N, C-alpha and C positions, 0 to 999 in steps of 0.2 A: 045632572050636576056637571060643571064645568071644573074641569081638572086644571091645577096650575099651568102644566103644559098647554092645554088647550088655550087658557088665557093668554098666555104669552103669545102664540101663535095668531090669536085674535088682534092682540094689542099692536103687534109688529105690522099686521097685514093692515090695520085701522089706519096707524098711524104714517107708514113710509109705504110708498109705491115703488116697487121694486121691478123695474123693467130688464128681463132677462132675455140676452139672445145671444144663442151659442154661435160659436165662431166655427163654422161650417167647416173650414179648411184644416183646422186643427186635428190632431189626432186623438185627442180626448175633448171633453165637453168644458168649455171655459165661457165666463158670462160676462156682461157688462152690466152693472147695475146704476141706476139712476135714483138718487133721494131727492123729493120735492123740496124746496125752501119751506121753512116754516110757517109762512102764512098760507101754503096749501095744503098743511098736513090737516088732517080731520080732527086730530087729538095730540096732545103735547106727547113729545116722546124725552123720557126722562134721560139724564146721563149715563144712567146703568142701562137702559135699553139700547142708546144709541151705541153705546161702547160694544154691547153684545153683538148688535148688528154689524157694526165694523169689524170685529172679529171673524163673523161668519162670512161675510164676503171676502176677507183677507184668507182666511183658510181655504174657501171655495175656489179661488183663483189662484191655485199652485202650477207649477211646472213639474209636471210626471217625471220629468228626468232630473229633478233636482234631488240629490240625496242626501243634502244637507237640511231638506225640508224646512226651508226659509221662512215660506209663507205661514206654514202650519205652525211653526214655533213663534212666529211674530203674533199670531191670533192667541197663541195659549199664553204669551207673556201679558196680553190685555184682560185675558179670562183668569187667570190664576188670583190677581189681587181680589177681583170681583166674587171668586168662590171664597175668600176669607172673609168678605164683608158679608155676603150674601149666600151661606152654606145651602140655602133651601130654593135658590132660584134654579128653576128647572132648564132654562136656556143656557145657563153659565156651565151646568155640570154637563149637559148634552153636547154642547160644542166643543169643549176640552175632550171629552172623547173622541169625536169627530177629529180634533187635530191631533191628537197622539195615536190615531189607528195606523201605525206604522211599524213594522217590526223593531227597527232601531230606536224608537223612542216610545214605545208602548208602555214601558214601566211607569212612565211620567204619569200616566193616566189612570192608576190603580186607585188612588184617592176619590178622585171623582165618581169612577166606576162603581166603587163601592157604596158611595153615598146616594146614587142618583136613583136607585129602585125605591129607596124610603121617600124620597121626594114626590113621586107622583105613583103611590101604589095602585091605582086603578088604571093606568093607562099602558095598554100592551107594549107600545113601542118604549116607552120609558124604562120598563121592567127588562125590555130584550138589549137595551143599548149598552148596559155594562159588558155583555159578552163578546162585544167586538174587542174590548181591551183583555179580556179574559182569555180569549182563543189566540190573540197575539203573543200572550206570555205563557201560554199553556197551562192554564189554570181549568181543569176540564170540568171538574165538580161544580165550580163556581158558575160556570157557563151554563151547565145541565140545569142548576137551579134557577138561573135568572130565566131562562128560557122556558123551563116548566111553569114558571108563575106568568110570563107572559102569554103563554099560550093558553093559560087557565082563564084569563080574565079577557081575551080577545073574543070577539063575536065570529059567527060563522060566515058573514058575509063580507068580512075584510082578510087581507092578505098576512097579517101579522102572526097568525097562529100557525101558518103554514113556512114562513121564514123561520121562526121560531123552531120548529121541528125540526128543520133543515141543520139549524147549528146544533141542536140536540143529538141529532143523528151522527153528525162529524165528531162531537165532543165523546159520545159513547164508544165509537170505534176508536178513538186513540187508548181508552182504558180496557180495550179488549172486551167491551160488553156490547157484542153483536148482538144479542137477543133483546137488549135494550135499545138499541138503535133500530131495530125492527119494529118496536113496539111505538119508538117516536114517530116513525113512518106512518105506522097503521093509524095513530091518531089523526094524522093530517088527511089520509087517504078516505077516512072516515066522515069527513066534513064535504061539503060541497063545493066544486071546483069554482075557484074565483079568477075571473079575466084580469089578471095583474102581472105585470113583470116578475116581481119577486115571488110569487107564489108560483108562475111556470118554471122559474128556475130551481125552485124547492122541487116540483114534481119532477122534473127532469133528473135533478142531482141525487135525490135521496137514495133511489135504487141503485143507481151508479156507484156511488160512495160504499153501498154496503157490499157489492161486489168486487170493486176494485181494492178496497183496503183489506180484504180478505183473500186476494189473490185469486179468485174465482173468475178465471180468464174466460172459460167456455160461457160462464152465466153471463157475463159483461158482453162477450161477444153475440150473444143472442138477446139482449136487452131490448124489450119491446117500449115503444114511446106509449106513456100513460099519463092524462087521458089520451085517448085515440085521436088521430088528426080530424076525424069526421065529428068528434064532438068537443074539441076544443080550438080555440084560435092560435094555434101554434105560429101561423104565418105572421103574426105580429111581433113573435118574438124569437127571431132567429138565434139570438146568443143563448136561448134557453134550449132550443132545440139542438142547437150544437153539442150541448154537453151528452146528449143521447147519443149522437154520431161518434165524439169523442171516445166515449167508453167503448162502444162497439168495436172501435178500431183499433184500440189498445187490447182490448180482448182478442179481437181476430189474429193479431199479429203474434201474440203471446200463448195463444191455446195451442196445447200439445207441441207439434213441431213448426206450429205457425201457419198461419193461412194468410198469405201477402196478397191473394185477390181480393178476399173480402176486406182485409184492411184497406187497400186502394180504393175500394167502393166506398168506404166511410170517408177517407180523404176527399174523394171528389163530392160526396155529400157536404162536407164542411166546407168546400170551397164554394159550393153554390151558397150555403148559408153565409159565407163570408161576404158574397157578392149583395145577396139580400140586405144584411147589415148596411154596408156601403151605401146601398139604394135608399135605405131609411135614414141615412145620414147618422148612423150610430159608428162614429169613427172609432173609437175605444174599442168596442166590441168586434168590430171587423178585424181589427189588429190582433186582439186575442185568439179570435177564430183561425186567423192565418197561422198562429204560433200553432194552434192544436193540430191543424192540418199538417204542419211541418212535423210535429212529432210522430203522428199516424204514419208521415210516409218514411220517416227515419226508422221507424220499428217494422215497417214492411220490407226495409232492406235487410233487417236482420233475420226475418222470416224467410227471406231469400237467401240467406248464408253470406249476406255481404258485411260481415261484420264492422271492419275498418271503416267502410262508409256510413254504415248506420250510426257508428259514435261519432264521427264527424258532424253527421248532420244534427244528432242529438245535442252536442256540445253548441252548435249555432242556436239551435232552439231554446237551449237552457238561458244562454247569454241573453235572448230577447226576452225572454219570460223574467228573468231577474232585472231588467232595466227598465219593467213598467210595474204598476202598483197593482194588486188585487181591488177589484170592486168590492163596496160594502156588503153587496148582496150575498156575497158567498162568506163562510167561515175561512175557506182556504181551497186551494186548487184541488181538484179531484185526484191527481197524482201531478206533484210538482216536477216538470221536465227533468230537473236535475236529479231528482231522485231516482226517475227512470234512466238517466245517464248512469248514475252510479251502480244500479242493479244490473244495466248492461254490461259495464266494466268488469264486476265481480264475476258475471257468467263468462266473460272473455277471459279469465283468468289474470285479471289486473286488479288484485285485490288493494294494494296500495294506492294505487290511483282511485279507485273506487271509494276507499275510506275519505280520501281528500274531498271528493264531491259530497259524501254524506256529510262531512263536519259543515260544508257550507250550507246544507240544507237545514240541518239542526240547530245552526245560528239564527237563520230566517225565520223557522217553523220549530220552536221549542217545545220539547215532549211529544214530538209526532211519534207514534208508535212505529210504523214501519222504516222509518228514517233512523230509529235508535237501534231497532231489530237488525236492519241490513248493515248498519256501519258496525255493530257487535260481529256478524258474521264476517264482513271485510278485514275487520282490526286482526280476527282469529286466523284468517286465511294468510294476512301478511305476517303473522309470527309477532305482532304486536300484544302481547297477552295481558299487559298492564291496561292498555285501553280496552281492550275487549272485556277484563273482569269490571271494570269502571263503567263501560255500557251495559252490561249483564244486570248489574246492580240497580241502573235506572230503569230498565226494561221490567225487572221484577217489581219495583216500587209502583212504577205505572200500571201494571196489570195486577195489583193487589188483590183489586175487588172485581176481577174477571167474572164474566159468565159464560163465556164461550172459549174452550182450550185452543189455543195457537200454538204452533211448533216452536215460532221464536220464544217464548216462554219457557217452554220446556228447555231448550238449548241454554237459555239464560241463566235458569236455575242450576244446570249443570256447570257452567262456566263459573258462574259467582261462588258456588260450592267449593269448587276446585281451586 
């Protein structure tokens, strides 16, 4: 049986020939589209579908440096009236979510996100899509529920279940539900490996998230690549393998007294993967991997006792990361570069500077556990007890249904109670 979403995809592909050619010189993937004249179409395209397609094209051709989100909001302006007229149209809801999938405008997408799952309840990707918005606004329980349903209806031969599992892992970790996060990863691992970019990303990201979010630096430093290289085509997905190298590099630099040598080995591995991404004409990902290499290199300086140089390099990497947008394949960065900067500033006894950096992270990544816990500690160390108590209350609320004890929550209860 065809779902509405499948029918829409068929109608658009049958009605409109879309010629997509990436601009190879660009740092991101942008496309040129051509729509045949009416006489060349195989079936008539309604005004509604033409508007939906127009919005998709407008939203897809955005300038990644435009923080006013001009094209995305233009697309949304086309789609919002259509959503009121056709609340059960899967394409309208789907592309509204994509148009609003940015921190500054994500709340505008909540209505379409909450409605979309009911529109196509047997389509795993449709069930997953609302979690793009839920993640942006820190609605972790809603994200878990959406992705649990997506995983349930997905088949073993497609990427959707693995992609949904990664989003579940991330959401559970923000609620201090590490055991539930491990279970979400386990249901993915239990399925056969799928040769697909989103699946490959999930395979690398899930175990990395579990270690990094918990501050298990030694575990991150020793993180194996699974599936193994001789059992999976990692060479096709350098951006996915880079997640493993990034986690290992961070872990090495932060384990014990810091292992700068091991961190620089992972930095070199990241540079090689960056070059592989460039060779594959994956411009956006080459840039992201280069930022990851810069972060690991900066943390290696910390491991060498060069705190000032480390902080300077982390500031530069954080600025670069903030100037880009995350890819839809991931619910969020493994660890935001600015969050690592804030942690480093706090360790360097600069709590006021640390708190300022944490505030930036929390605005971009709301309800992120490590950011709130770190900001609470920084506020307390800076003598800002009012802010510390407010953050402690947020953290206690966030971890109300924890399944794994965390030091930050114990401290939060003490501060909030004081």
